[in-house]
C-alpha positions in Angstrom: 1.3 14.5 35.2 2.7 12.1 33.2 5.3 13.8 30.4 3.9 13.6 26.4 5.4 13.8 23.1 3.2 14.4 20.5 4.8 13.6 17.0 3.1 15.5 13.5 0.6 12.8 12.5 0.0 11.8 9.0 -2.7 14.3 8.8 -4.8 11.6 6.1 -2.9 13.4 3.9 0.4 10.5 3.1 2.2 13.9 3.9 6.4 12.9 4.3 6.7 16.2 6.0 4.7 19.7 6.5 5.8 23.1 7.6 5.1 24.6 11.2 3.3 28.1 10.1 3.2 29.3 13.3 2.5 28.0 17.0 -1.0 28.9 18.7 0.1 28.2 22.4 3.6 28.9 24.2 5.3 26.5 25.9 4.2 26.6 29.8 0.4 27.4 28.8 -2.7 24.9 29.6 -4.0 24.3 26.9 -7.7 21.8 26.7 -8.5 18.7 24.9 -8.7 19.3 21.4 -7.9 22.8 21.8 -5.8 24.1 18.7 -2.4 24.4 19.3 0.0 24.7 16.2 -0.7 25.5 12.5 1.0 23.4 9.7 1.0 23.6 6.3 0.6 20.8 3.9 1.2 20.6 0.6 -2.2 20.6 -0.1 -3.5 23.2 2.8 -3.3 24.9 5.9 -4.7 22.9 9.1 -4.7 23.6 13.0 -3.6 20.5 14.6 -6.1 20.4 17.6 -4.3 19.4 21.3 -4.6 15.1 21.8 -4.4 15.8 25.8 -5.5 18.5 28.2 -2.7 19.4 29.6 0.4 22.1 30.1 3.0 22.5 27.2 6.1 21.8 28.3 8.4 21.9 24.9 8.0 23.3 21.9 10.4 20.7 19.6 10.5 23.0 16.5 10.3 26.9 15.7 7.7 28.5 13.0 8.6 28.3 10.1 10.5 25.1 10.4 9.6 22.2 8.2 8.9 18.5 10.1 9.0 15.2 9.6 6.1 13.3 10.0 6.9 10.5 13.4 9.1 13.7 14.6 8.6 14.9 18.0 6.6 18.4 17.7 5.2 19.0 21.4 6.2 18.0 24.6 3.0 17.7 27.0 2.0 17.1 30.5 -0.7 15.6 30.6 -3.1 15.7 33.0 -4.6 12.5 34.7 -1.8 10.3 33.7 -0.7 8.5 30.8 -3.2 8.9 27.4 -4.0 6.0 25.2 -4.6 8.1 22.5 -5.3 11.8 20.7 -8.5 11.9 22.6 -11.7 11.2 21.9 -12.7 14.6 20.6 -14.4 14.6 16.3 -11.6 17.1 15.8 -8.3 15.4 17.2 -5.9 14.1 14.3 -6.5 10.9 12.4 -4.0 8.9 13.7 -5.7 7.0 17.0 -2.1 5.7 18.0 0.9 8.2 18.0 3.8 6.5 18.4 6.3 7.6 21.5 9.3 9.4 20.8 11.7 10.4 23.7 12.3 13.7 25.0 14.2 16.8 23.8 16.0 17.4 20.8 19.0 15.2 21.2 16.9 11.5 21.1 18.1 9.4 19.0 14.3 9.1 16.8 15.2 13.1 15.5 18.8 11.2 13.7 22.1 12.7 15.4 24.6 13.7 12.7 28.3 14.4 14.7 27.5 14.5 18.1 24.1 13.1 19.5 24.8 15.6 22.1 23.3 18.5 19.2 20.1 20.1 19.6 18.3 20.2 15.9 15.3 19.7 14.4 15.6 17.0 11.8 14.9 19.2 9.1 18.2 21.0 10.0 20.3 17.6 10.9 18.8 16.1 7.2 19.6 19.8 5.9 22.8 19.9 7.9 23.9 16.0 6.0 23.3 17.3 2.7 25.6 20.0 2.5 28.0 17.9 4.4 28.0 20.0 7.9 28.9 18.5 11.2 26.3 20.4 13.3 28.9 19.5 16.6 31.0 22.3 14.8 28.5 25.0 14.9 27.1 27.4 17.7 23.6 27.3 17.4 22.0 30.6 18.2 18.6 29.5 18.3 16.6 28.6 21.6 18.3 26.7 24.4 21.7 26.2 21.5 19.7 25.1 19.2 20.8 24.9 16.4 18.8 26.8 13.3 18.7 26.2 10.0 20.1 29.9 9.5 23.0 28.5 11.5 23.8 25.5 8.6 23.1 28.1 6.3 26.0 30.5 7.4 28.1 27.2 7.5 27.7 26.2 3.8 29.6 28.9 2.4 29.3 33.1 1.0 27.2 33.4 -1.4 28.1 35.6 -4.4 26.7 39.4 -3.7 25.0 39.1 -7.7 23.4 35.6 -6.6 19.5 35.7 -5.0 19.0 32.5 -2.6 15.0 31.9 -2.6 14.1 29.0 -0.4 12.1 26.6 -1.9 8.7 26.0 -0.3 6.9 23.0 0.6 4.3 23.1 -2.2 7.8 23.6 -4.8 9.3 21.1 -3.0 6.3 18.4 -3.9 5.5 19.5 -7.1 9.3 19.0 -7.8 8.6 15.2 -6.4 5.3 15.2 -8.3 7.0 16.1 -11.5 10.2 13.6 -11.5 7.5 11.0 -10.9 5.2 12.7 -13.7 8.5 11.8 -15.8 7.8 8.3 -15.7 4.8 8.0 -16.7 4.6 7.1 -21.1 2.5 10.0 -21.8 1.5 11.6 -24.9 -0.3 15.0 -26.0 -2.1 15.3 -29.1 -4.5 18.8 -30.4 -7.1 20.1 -31.8 -8.4 23.1 -32.9 -12.2 24.0 -32.1 -14.5 26.7 -33.7 -15.3 28.8 -30.6 -18.6 30.5 -32.5 -20.8 28.5 -30.8 -19.7 28.2 -27.8 -19.2 32.3 -27.1 -22.7 32.5 -27.9 -24.0 29.9 -25.5 -21.9 30.9 -22.6 -23.1 34.2 -22.5 -26.4 33.5 -22.6 -25.7 32.0 -19.7 -23.4 34.2 -18.1 -20.8 31.4 -17.2 -17.0 31.8 -18.7 -15.9 29.4 -21.1 -13.6 26.9 -18.4 -17.7 26.2 -17.1 -19.1 25.1 -20.3 -16.0 22.8 -21.7 -15.6 20.7 -18.0 -19.8 20.2 -18.8 -18.6 18.4 -22.1 -16.0 17.1 -21.3 -17.8 15.2 -18.9 -20.3 14.2 -21.1 -18.3 13.0 -23.3 -16.7 10.7 -20.6 -19.4 9.4 -20.8 -19.7 7.8 -23.7 -15.7 7.6 -24.0 -15.0 6.1 -20.5 -11.6 5.7 -20.9 -10.6 8.9 -21.0 -11.4 8.9 -17.7 -9.5 5.9 -16.7 -6.3 5.5 -14.1 -3.4 2.8 -14.8 -3.0 0.9 -11.5 -0.6 -1.9 -11.0 -3.6 -4.7 -10.6 -4.9 -3.3 -13.7 -7.0 -0.7 -15.3 -9.6 1.4 -13.2 -12.3 2.2 -15.5 -14.1 5.8 -12.5 -17.8 5.5 -13.0 -17.8 9.1 -11.2 -16.2 12.3 -12.7 -13.8 13.5 -10.2 -12.6 16.7 -12.4 -9.0 17.9 -11.6 -9.0 22.4 -12.4 -5.5 23.5 -12.0 -5.1 26.9 -10.6 -2.2 29.1 -10.3 -1.8 30.7 -6.7 1.5 32.6 -5.0 2.0 29.4 -3.2 2.4 27.8 -7.1 0.3 25.3 -9.2 -2.6 23.6 -7.1 -5.4 21.4 -8.0 -8.8 21.6 -6.6 -10.9 18.6 -7.8 -14.5 19.6 -8.8 -16.0 16.1 -7.4 -19.4 14.4 -9.6 -18.6 16.3 -12.0 -21.6 14.7 -13.9 -24.3 15.2 -11.5 -23.9 19.2 -11.8 -25.1 21.6 -14.6 -23.2 24.6 -15.7 -24.5 27.0 -13.8 -23.4 24.8 -10.2 -19.8 23.9 -12.4 -19.1 27.6 -12.6 -20.0 28.8 -9.2 -18.0 25.3 -7.6 -14.8 26.5 -10.2 -15.0 30.0 -8.3 -15.4 28.6 -4.9 -12.4 26.3 -5.2 -10.4 28.6 -7.2 -11.0 31.4 -3.9 -9.8 28.4 -1.3 -7.0 27.7 -3.6 -5.7 31.5 -3.1 -6.5 31.6 0.6 -5.0 28.1 1.0 -8.1 26.5 2.3 -8.6 23.8 0.7 -9.6 21.1 2.5 -7.3 17.0 2.0 -10.9 15.9 -0.2 -11.0 19.3 -1.8 -7.6 18.3 -3.5 -8.3 14.4 -4.2 -9.2 11.9 -6.0 -9.3 13.6 -8.9 -10.1 11.5 -12.0 -9.3 13.6 -15.3 -8.1 17.0 -15.4 -8.6 20.2 -17.2 -6.1 22.8 -17.3 -7.0 26.6 -19.0 -3.9 27.4 -20.0 -6.2 30.6 -21.7 -6.7 32.2 -18.8 -3.0 33.9 -19.1 -3.0 33.7 -22.8 -1.5 31.5 -24.0 -2.3 29.5 -27.5 -1.6 26.1 -26.9 0.7 24.2 -24.5 1.2 20.0 -23.5 -0.2 19.9 -19.9 1.1 17.1 -17.8 -0.2 14.1 -16.6 -0.6 13.8 -12.9 -0.3 10.3 -11.0 -3.9 8.3 -10.6 -5.3 10.0 -13.9 -5.0 9.3 -17.6 -5.6 12.1 -19.5 -5.2 15.8 -18.7 -6.8 18.3 -21.8 -6.1 22.1 -22.0 -7.9 25.1 -23.5 -6.2 27.0 -25.3 -6.7 30.7 -25.5 -9.7 31.7 -27.5 -9.9 34.0 -29.8 -10.5 34.8 -33.6 -8.5 32.7 -35.9 -8.5 32.2 -40.1 -10.5 29.0 -39.9 -11.8 27.4 -43.6 -15.7 27.1 -43.2 -17.5 25.5 -45.8 -14.9 26.6 -47.9 -14.3 29.6 -47.1 -11.5 31.1 -44.8 -13.2 33.1 -42.5 -12.3 35.0 -39.4 -13.7 32.8 -35.8 -13.4 32.5 -32.9 -11.3 29.4 -31.9 -9.0 27.6 -29.6 -7.0 24.6 -29.8 -7.3 21.6 -27.1 -4.3 19.6 -25.6 -4.8 16.4 -24.5 -2.4 15.0 -22.8 -3.0 11.1 -22.2 -1.1 8.2 -20.7 -0.3 5.7 -23.1 -0.2 1.8 -20.6 -3.8 3.2 -20.7 -4.9 4.9 -23.7 -4.1 4.7 -27.7 -3.7 7.8 -30.0 -7.0 6.4 -31.6 -9.1 5.7 -28.4 -8.1 9.0 -27.8 -8.7 10.7 -31.0 -12.1 9.2 -31.3 -13.2 10.9 -27.8 -11.2 14.1 -29.0 -13.5 14.0 -32.3 -16.6 13.7 -30.4 -16.1 17.1 -27.4 -14.8 19.1 -30.7 -18.1 18.7 -32.5 -19.8 18.9 -29.0 -18.6 22.6 -28.1 -18.9 23.4 -31.9 -22.4 22.8 -32.1 -25.2 24.8 -31.0 -27.3 21.9 -30.4 -25.0 20.3 -28.6 -24.2 22.8 -26.0 -27.7 23.3 -25.8 -28.7 19.9 -24.6 -26.1 20.2 -21.9 -27.7 20.5 -18.1 -27.6 23.4 -17.2 
C-alpha cells in the first residue's frame, strides 16, 4: 500500500474554505472507491465527498466542526494497489481530477506553521491563532495526539466579560460578510414605486398561489421588453442575458440564502410557484446543490413576507437589479380623483448604476407596475 493525502477540493464552487460537519468513517476503517467518507458544509450547501481511492483511513487531519481551507490536508489513505493518479473513475468523484500532494501530518510546512513547525494544529486553528496573536508553541494541545484545538486558542485569547455572550460566526455568515464588503463597492441606487394590487390579489386567488410567483412572472415579462434589467457588469463588457434566472432570497436558520429559479421565462405561474416552494424547502433543509444557488441574472426579495412595507435591497455581484416586494396591505390610493382604501404594496428596485441609468429603470418599473395593476395584463401571463 502507498499513503496518499487527500486535500479539500474546490468541489466546483470556487470556495476558499469549508466546515467539516461530520466524518462518515473512522481512522483504521477500510473504504471503497467513491464511498462517501466526510460531510462538508460550504457557504451554499452540505455535500458528501466520496473517497478518491480504495484503501484504509490512516489519519483524519481535522476534527468535526472545524473549518478547513481548500487545498489543506483532509485525510490520509493507505491506497490499495499502489499510487493512484487521480481520485478515481467513478462518476460521483469530486471535480478535481488531479489532487495536489501534501505531506502527511499536521506539522507539514504546507499547513502554515506558527511559532513552531512541530506544533500540531489544523490550518483553521493556525489562522485563528495568527489573528489573535497567539503563539501556538506556548499552548498545550487538548486534542487527539496533543493537537492544539480552536478551544485551546480561544481559552488563551483572554477572558470574556460574564455578561457578554460570544456567538461563533458560521461559514455562511462569514461568506455573507465578505459578499457585503464586495457589494459595498458597487455604485447602486434604489428607487421606489407604489403598486395598486387589487387586480394582483384577485388574480392570484383564482390561481391559488401567493403573490410572489405572479410577481416573478410579471418581472420576467418585463425583462423581455427591457432586457437591460437582466444584465450584469463585467470588465470586458456588459452582458445582456437572454435567459432569465431569478434569484429568490430565502431566510433560513443559517442566514440569507438565494436559490435560483432557472429559466423562469419558460415556466408558467403555477410551475414557478411549485419551484419556488421546492427551492425554499431545500434552502431550509440545507440541501441546495451548487447549480441551485448559482447563475442568477436578476433577484427578488419578498420583504413583505415578514411584514416590511419597503426596504433597500442590496445587489449580489453578477446581476444588475434586485427588486423587493413589500407587504400587500390596504392603503389610501387616489383612484379617478377619489381616495380609496385598496390593497397596495411598495416595490423597491436597486440597480447597478454602471449598467443602468435611472431613466432606463424608471421605464421598466412603469411597465412592471402597469402590468401588475392590470387584470388584462395579468390574465395574459403564462399560467
